[in-house]
C-alpha positions in Angstrom: 144.0 147.4 145.1 140.6 145.9 144.9 139.4 149.0 142.9 142.7 148.7 141.1 142.3 145.2 139.7 138.6 145.7 139.1 139.8 148.5 136.5 141.7 146.0 135.0 139.7 143.2 134.6 137.2 146.0 132.6 139.6 147.4 130.7 140.4 143.9 129.4 136.8 143.0 129.1 135.6 146.2 127.5 137.3 145.1 123.9 135.1 142.0 124.2 131.9 143.7 124.8 132.4 146.1 122.1 133.3 143.3 119.4 130.3 141.6 120.7 127.9 144.8 120.4 129.2 145.7 117.2 128.3 141.9 116.0 125.1 142.0 117.2 124.5 144.9 114.8 126.2 143.2 111.7 124.2 140.1 112.6 120.7 141.9 113.0 121.8 144.6 109.9 123.1 141.7 107.2 120.8 138.7 108.0 117.5 140.1 109.5 114.6 139.3 112.1 113.7 136.0 111.3 113.6 133.8 114.7 114.7 130.7 112.4 117.5 132.2 111.1 120.8 131.2 112.8 122.7 134.2 112.7 119.8 135.9 114.4 120.5 133.2 117.6 124.1 134.2 117.7 123.3 137.9 117.3 121.4 137.2 120.6 123.9 136.4 122.3 126.2 138.7 121.1 123.4 141.2 122.8 124.3 139.2 125.9 127.9 139.8 126.2 128.1 142.9 125.4 125.3 143.9 128.2 127.3 141.5 130.7 129.8 145.0 131.8 129.2 147.8 134.1 129.8 151.3 132.7 130.5 154.5 135.1 128.8 157.2 132.6 125.4 158.3 133.1 122.8 157.5 130.4 120.8 160.1 129.4 117.2 160.4 130.4 115.2 159.6 126.9 112.1 162.1 128.3 111.5 164.3 125.1 107.9 164.1 125.2 105.2 162.8 127.8 101.5 162.5 127.4 99.9 164.6 130.4 97.1 163.5 132.3 94.3 165.1 129.8 95.6 162.7 126.9 97.5 165.4 125.0 101.3 165.1 124.3 103.6 167.6 125.5 107.1 168.0 124.6 109.1 168.6 127.7 112.5 171.0 127.8 115.5 169.8 129.4 117.3 172.0 131.7 120.7 172.3 133.9 119.8 175.2 136.2 122.2 175.3 139.3 125.2 173.0 140.2 127.7 172.2 143.1 130.7 170.1 143.2 128.9 166.7 143.5 124.9 167.7 142.2 123.2 169.1 139.0 120.1 170.2 139.6 118.3 169.5 136.4 114.7 170.5 135.4 112.1 169.3 133.0 109.7 171.6 132.4 106.7 171.0 129.5 106.8 173.5 126.6 104.5 176.5 126.7 103.0 175.3 130.2 103.6 177.1 133.4 102.6 177.2 136.5 102.2 173.5 137.7 103.4 172.5 140.8 106.9 172.0 141.5 108.9 168.6 143.0 112.0 167.9 144.1 112.6 164.5 143.4 115.3 163.1 145.3 117.7 160.5 143.8 119.2 157.6 145.8 123.5 158.1 146.1 123.4 153.9 146.3 125.1 153.2 143.2 122.8 153.7 140.0 122.5 157.2 138.5 119.3 159.6 138.5 118.7 158.2 135.1 117.1 155.2 137.2 114.1 157.4 137.8 113.2 158.1 133.9 109.8 156.6 134.4 109.1 158.4 137.6 110.1 161.9 136.1 108.0 160.9 133.4 104.6 160.2 135.3 105.3 163.3 137.5 105.6 165.4 134.8 101.6 164.8 133.9 100.8 167.3 136.2 103.9 168.9 137.7 107.6 170.8 137.3 109.9 168.2 138.0 113.5 169.0 139.7 115.3 166.1 139.7 119.0 165.2 142.1 121.0 164.3 139.3 124.1 162.8 141.5 127.8 163.0 140.3 129.9 160.1 140.2 132.7 160.7 143.2 135.3 159.0 141.2 135.1 161.7 139.0 135.6 164.6 141.4 139.1 165.9 142.7 139.6 165.9 146.4 140.3 169.2 146.1 136.4 169.2 146.3 135.7 168.8 149.5 134.8 165.2 151.6 130.3 164.4 150.8 128.8 163.0 153.9 125.9 162.2 155.4 125.4 165.9 156.6 126.5 166.9 152.9 123.3 165.1 151.8 121.1 166.9 153.6 122.9 169.9 153.4 122.1 169.4 149.2 118.3 168.9 149.9 118.1 171.9 152.0 120.1 174.2 149.6 118.2 173.3 146.3 114.7 174.3 148.0 116.0 176.6 148.2 117.3 177.6 144.8 113.8 176.3 143.6 111.8 178.6 145.7 108.9 178.2 147.8 105.6 175.9 147.6 108.3 173.4 146.7 106.9 169.5 147.0 109.5 167.3 147.8 109.8 163.6 147.2 112.6 161.2 148.0 112.7 157.8 146.6 114.6 154.9 149.3 117.5 155.9 150.9 117.0 159.7 150.6 114.0 159.4 152.3 115.8 159.8 155.8 117.4 162.9 154.2 114.6 164.5 153.0 112.4 164.3 156.8 115.8 165.2 158.3 116.1 168.4 156.5 112.7 169.3 156.0 112.5 169.5 159.9 116.0 171.4 160.4 113.9 173.9 158.2 110.8 173.5 160.0 112.9 174.3 162.9 114.7 177.0 161.8 110.8 178.5 160.3 112.5 178.8 156.3 110.3 179.8 154.0 111.1 177.3 151.7 109.6 174.6 153.7 108.4 172.0 151.5 104.4 172.6 151.1 104.5 168.7 151.1 106.8 165.5 151.5 106.8 162.6 149.9 108.7 159.7 151.5 108.5 156.1 149.3 110.3 152.8 150.4 112.7 154.2 152.5 114.6 152.7 155.3 113.3 155.4 158.7 113.2 152.9 161.2 114.8 149.8 159.8 113.7 147.5 162.9 110.5 147.6 161.4 110.2 144.0 158.9 113.7 143.5 158.6 115.1 142.3 155.7 117.9 141.0 153.9 119.8 144.3 153.3 119.0 145.5 157.3 120.3 141.9 158.4 123.5 142.4 156.1 124.0 146.0 157.6 123.7 144.7 160.9 125.8 141.4 160.8 128.9 142.8 160.8 130.6 145.7 162.8 131.6 149.2 161.1 135.0 148.8 161.3 134.2 145.3 158.9 132.6 147.5 156.4 135.2 150.1 156.4 138.0 147.3 156.0 136.0 145.2 153.4 134.4 147.1 151.2 136.0 150.1 151.2 138.3 151.2 147.9 140.4 153.9 146.9 140.5 155.5 143.3 143.7 154.4 140.9 145.1 157.9 139.3 143.9 157.4 136.0 140.5 159.0 137.2 140.0 162.7 138.6 138.7 161.6 142.0 142.4 159.4 143.0 142.8 159.4 146.0 139.1 159.4 147.6 138.2 156.6 149.6 134.6 154.7 148.4 132.0 152.1 148.2 132.9 150.7 145.0 129.7 150.4 142.3 130.9 147.7 141.4 130.5 145.8 144.6 127.2 147.4 145.3 125.5 146.2 142.5 127.5 142.6 142.6 125.6 142.9 146.4 122.0 143.4 145.6 122.5 141.1 142.3 123.7 138.5 144.6 119.9 138.6 146.6 118.4 137.2 143.7 120.3 135.5 141.5 118.0 133.5 139.9 115.7 136.8 139.0 118.7 137.9 137.0 119.4 134.3 135.4 115.7 134.5 134.3 115.4 138.4 132.8 118.7 137.4 131.0 117.3 133.8 129.7 114.1 135.3 128.3 116.1 138.1 126.7 117.7 135.7 124.7 114.4 133.9 124.4 112.2 136.7 123.3 115.4 138.0 120.6 115.3 134.6 119.2 111.2 134.7 118.9 111.3 138.4 117.5 109.2 139.9 120.4 111.3 142.9 120.0 109.2 144.6 122.3 109.7 143.0 125.3 113.5 142.1 124.5 113.9 145.6 124.1 112.3 146.6 127.4 114.5 143.8 129.5 117.7 145.1 127.9 116.7 149.1 128.5 116.3 147.7 131.6 119.6 146.3 132.2 121.3 148.9 130.1 120.4 151.5 132.6 120.9 149.0 136.0 124.6 148.0 134.7 125.5 151.6 134.8 127.3 152.8 138.4 128.4 155.0 140.3 130.6 155.1 143.3 129.6 156.1 147.0 132.1 158.5 148.8 132.8 156.2 151.6 132.5 159.0 154.0 128.6 159.3 153.0 128.0 155.0 152.6 129.9 154.6 156.1 128.0 156.9 157.9 124.7 155.6 156.5 125.6 152.6 157.4 126.4 153.3 161.0 123.4 155.8 161.4 120.5 155.0 159.2 121.3 150.9 159.8 123.4 149.8 162.9 122.5 152.8 165.7 118.9 153.4 164.0 119.3 157.4 164.8 116.7 158.7 163.4 114.1 156.7 165.3 116.0 157.2 168.4 115.7 160.4 168.4 119.5 160.9 168.4 120.1 162.0 164.7 121.9 165.0 164.2 122.8 167.7 161.5 125.6 170.3 162.1 125.8 168.9 165.3 122.1 169.8 166.0 119.6 167.3 167.2 116.9 166.9 164.3 113.4 167.1 165.9 110.9 165.7 163.1 108.2 167.1 165.3 108.9 170.7 164.8 107.5 169.6 161.1 104.6 171.6 161.6 102.7 172.2 158.1 104.1 170.3 155.2 101.4 167.7 154.3 103.1 164.2 154.8 102.6 161.1 152.6 104.3 157.7 152.7 104.3 154.5 150.7 105.3 151.3 150.7 105.3 147.8 148.3 103.9 145.3 150.0 106.2 143.2 148.2 109.4 145.1 149.0 112.5 143.1 150.5 114.6 146.1 150.5 112.6 147.8 153.1 110.6 146.4 154.9 106.7 147.0 155.6 106.3 149.8 158.2 109.8 151.0 158.0 108.5 154.4 155.9 105.3 154.0 157.6 107.5 154.6 161.0 107.7 158.9 159.4 103.9 158.8 160.5 105.1 158.7 164.3 107.7 160.5 164.1 105.9 163.4 163.0 103.8 163.3 165.4 103.7 167.0 165.5 101.6 167.5 162.3 98.0 167.2 162.8 96.4 163.8 161.5 94.6 165.6 158.2 98.1 166.4 157.0 99.3 163.1 157.1 98.4 160.3 154.7 99.9 156.4 154.2 99.5 154.3 150.9 100.3 150.7 150.8 100.6 149.5 147.3 99.2 145.1 147.2 101.3 143.0 144.5 104.2 145.6 144.0 108.4 145.1 145.4 110.4 147.8 145.5 111.3 149.0 141.8 107.4 148.9 141.6 107.0 151.5 144.1 108.0 154.4 141.6 108.4 152.6 138.1 105.9 150.2 136.2 102.0 150.3 135.8 101.1 149.8 139.3 102.9 152.9 140.4 101.8 154.8 137.2 98.1 153.8 137.9 97.6 153.1 140.9 100.3 155.2 143.0 100.8 158.4 141.2 97.0 159.4 141.7 97.5 158.8 145.3 100.8 161.6 144.9 98.9 163.8 142.8 96.4 163.8 145.2 98.4 164.6 148.2 100.4 167.7 146.8 97.2 168.9 145.6 96.1 168.9 148.8 98.9 170.8 150.3 98.4 173.4 147.8 
């Protein structure tokens, strides 16, 4: 009922947004870009109306070229190299350049598409070949393809490392850090030849008992039955995934936005102000962010509920009770993979110490194989995107990967 009501509202609202988008373009084309032109103010209003709505299709990565570490512009090739029912493995390479370290970047499955990491990918491409988990929207996947749960997530990481081949470097951003550590532990215990050469865990909830945030408090404030009853919807019949139980993307995004409503309201105010005053570059940056931010995907209910229970409520990983396909996950089994943990000083999603906790869990690693970086002045998103990521965090990541070669 909840999902059907949302979809009915979205279907009614979409024509309004399309009209506003078309009107914005007409106003700009016909009446120019002068800040004092009243039609430009109207166009700025239309822009906000057209932007205020969710989409459920993955945007483009829009990575056509990058400037490498030597300052040279390189054309980028994007290629689909492997697929499952639930994920595309996408490879980004620079034309004419081979033999650079391979990174598997595991994108969060938390309501946004992998394209949210486009900035991360562009920076990593300076010195690496990058593979990305392009998770598919579960509402488009038929029930006949089976369920997707936490074990499925870990299994995908293991399988994708095997597809890419030996000496791959693994990077998890936020939510997948737990699954990345679990996959590496399982592969290490099995003495797999595809164990990642290095593992970078960035701003992830490995031990949420450390510096709890509002997200952690919400996850522990209700019993798991409350999450199942209040937050789980069923995909309506108009989509391929009809009948699937999901945590809808629109609920996820609304929950995140409700944590910082003033900040989002200020962003839209600035968007209007920049647009009216002719500050196109700043206005475009805000527009592009929200265009990506409002592109949402649903989560499989089994995966979401297991994540709430295992990661946030019962803290299975730090308590030593996490399992994969019925077998214990033992981080102590990791002996060779170089480990880097990265946190942001102002992160309000994953508090300080939550990612660092992996250092103690992986006590089978020699000290020289482990390092940690706490970045001053950045929040959650700034850990993997933006100026400080590119100028201050990425050099640490690059050096970490080089040390594992």
